[in-house]
C-alpha positions in Angstrom: -39.3 -61.9 -44.5 -39.0 -62.2 -40.6 -35.9 -63.8 -39.3 -36.3 -67.3 -37.6 -33.8 -69.6 -36.0 -32.1 -71.8 -38.6 -31.9 -69.2 -41.4 -28.7 -67.6 -42.6 -27.9 -63.9 -42.3 -24.8 -61.8 -43.2 -22.9 -60.7 -40.1 -19.5 -60.0 -38.5 -17.7 -62.7 -36.6 -15.6 -61.6 -33.6 -13.6 -64.8 -33.6 -12.5 -65.0 -37.2 -12.7 -61.2 -37.7 -14.5 -61.3 -41.0 -17.9 -60.7 -42.5 -19.7 -63.8 -43.6 -22.8 -66.0 -43.3 -24.2 -66.7 -39.9 -26.9 -69.2 -38.8 -29.4 -67.7 -36.4 -29.6 -69.8 -33.2 -31.6 -67.7 -30.8 -34.1 -64.8 -31.2 -35.7 -62.6 -28.6 -38.8 -61.0 -30.1 -37.6 -59.5 -33.4 -34.0 -59.2 -32.2 -31.3 -61.7 -33.3 -29.4 -62.6 -30.1 -27.2 -65.6 -30.9 -25.6 -66.7 -34.2 -23.1 -69.4 -35.4 -20.4 -68.4 -37.9 -20.4 -70.7 -40.9 -16.6 -70.3 -41.3 -15.2 -71.0 -37.8 -18.4 -72.5 -36.2 -18.0 -70.0 -33.3 -21.1 -68.8 -31.5 -21.7 -65.3 -30.3 -24.0 -62.3 -30.3 -25.1 -61.0 -33.7 -23.1 -58.2 -35.1 -23.8 -56.0 -38.2 -21.3 -56.7 -41.0 -18.3 -54.4 -40.9 -18.7 -53.5 -44.6 -22.1 -52.0 -43.9 -20.9 -50.3 -40.7 -17.8 -48.8 -42.4 -19.7 -47.5 -45.3 -22.2 -45.8 -43.0 -19.4 -44.4 -40.9 -17.6 -43.0 -44.0 -20.8 -41.5 -45.3 -21.5 -39.8 -41.9 -18.0 -38.5 -41.6 -18.1 -37.1 -45.1 -21.4 -35.4 -44.4 -19.9 -33.8 -41.3 -16.8 -32.7 -43.1 -18.9 -31.1 -45.8 -21.0 -29.2 -43.2 -17.9 -28.0 -41.4 -16.5 -26.7 -44.7 -19.7 -25.0 -45.5 -19.7 -23.3 -42.0 -16.1 -22.3 -42.5 -16.8 -20.7 -45.9 -19.9 -18.9 -44.6 -18.1 -17.5 -41.5 -15.7 -15.7 -43.9 -18.4 -14.8 -46.4 -18.6 -11.0 -46.8 -15.8 -10.4 -44.4 -13.4 -9.5 -47.2 -15.9 -7.0 -48.6 -16.5 -5.5 -45.2 -12.8 -5.3 -44.5 -12.2 -3.5 -47.8 -14.8 -0.9 -46.9 -13.2 -0.4 -43.5 -9.8 0.0 -45.0 -10.8 2.6 -47.6 -8.9 5.9 -47.3 -6.8 4.5 -44.4 -3.0 4.6 -44.2 -2.1 0.9 -44.1 1.5 1.7 -43.0 0.1 2.7 -39.6 -0.9 -0.9 -38.8 0.5 -2.3 -35.6 2.1 -5.7 -35.4 -0.2 -7.9 -33.3 1.0 -8.9 -29.9 -0.9 -10.0 -26.8 0.5 -7.0 -24.9 -1.0 -4.4 -27.4 -3.7 -2.1 -26.0 -6.3 -2.0 -28.8 -9.2 0.3 -29.5 -12.0 0.2 -32.0 -10.8 1.1 -35.5 -7.1 0.2 -34.9 -5.3 -1.5 -37.7 -3.4 -4.7 -36.9 -1.2 -7.0 -38.9 -1.2 -10.6 -37.8 1.4 -13.2 -39.0 -1.3 -15.8 -39.9 -4.4 -13.8 -40.6 -2.9 -10.7 -42.3 -4.3 -7.2 -42.1 -7.3 -6.6 -39.8 -9.4 -3.9 -38.2 -10.5 -3.9 -34.6 -14.3 -3.9 -34.6 -15.1 -4.2 -30.9 -13.4 -4.4 -27.5 -16.0 -6.0 -25.1 -13.6 -7.2 -22.4 -10.4 -5.2 -21.6 -8.4 -8.3 -22.5 -10.3 -9.4 -25.7 -10.7 -7.6 -29.0 -12.8 -8.6 -32.0 -10.7 -8.1 -35.1 -12.0 -8.5 -38.6 -9.6 -10.2 -41.0 -10.2 -11.2 -44.6 -11.0 -14.8 -43.5 -13.5 -13.6 -40.9 -13.7 -12.1 -37.5 -11.5 -13.5 -34.7 -11.5 -12.8 -31.0 -8.0 -12.1 -30.0 -6.3 -11.5 -26.6 -4.9 -8.0 -26.0 -3.7 -5.7 -23.2 -1.9 -8.5 -21.3 1.5 -8.0 -19.7 
């Protein structure tokens, strides 16, 4: 049913800060422009009810959080297996404690306080090394004084 002036619609009132019934006063084409709150009798532009807006915002936020969790899990997927293969037949006592001042080369073993044991997989820039940890690959600073 199309909206027409004089009908009641659910909306949010900026004056009484509540969702409730509003009487349509003015329309522009199919857009509701001006409404009157049935509680406080205040007039103002039509606003979508907060209950609907909050529910939609919560749904969108949860969808984004789920996608971020999925990306995080996928980034580390297989990294643990690859790391185990790289660590086979290696002396883990030779691992260096990570520090920004370390000069790293491909194949070096590194221990990091947060990420644990890792293997340097690439050094593209003299000051950045790609290190594979169990949680996934990280680009770490190196060779800085």
